[in-house]
C-alpha angles and dihedrals in degrees: 000000000000090000093053090047092051090048092052090050092051092049093047091048094047089045091055090047091056117105124256088272086082088081103244115130091206090061092045096070096052091050091049091051090047092050093046091048089053092045092240095114092083091050091050091051090049092050093047093046092048093048095046118082090232 
């Protein structure tokens, strides 16, 4: 049982470490703050706006 518990912990930890692309809104905010703090948010917006037809 300890092995299954350790596996579940590893999966949950790795799941929380995944980027916002995973689909969870709770993980979207931290990644946005992280990107904005690094100054990459503007680059991401530029890339998305340039790739979008609008």
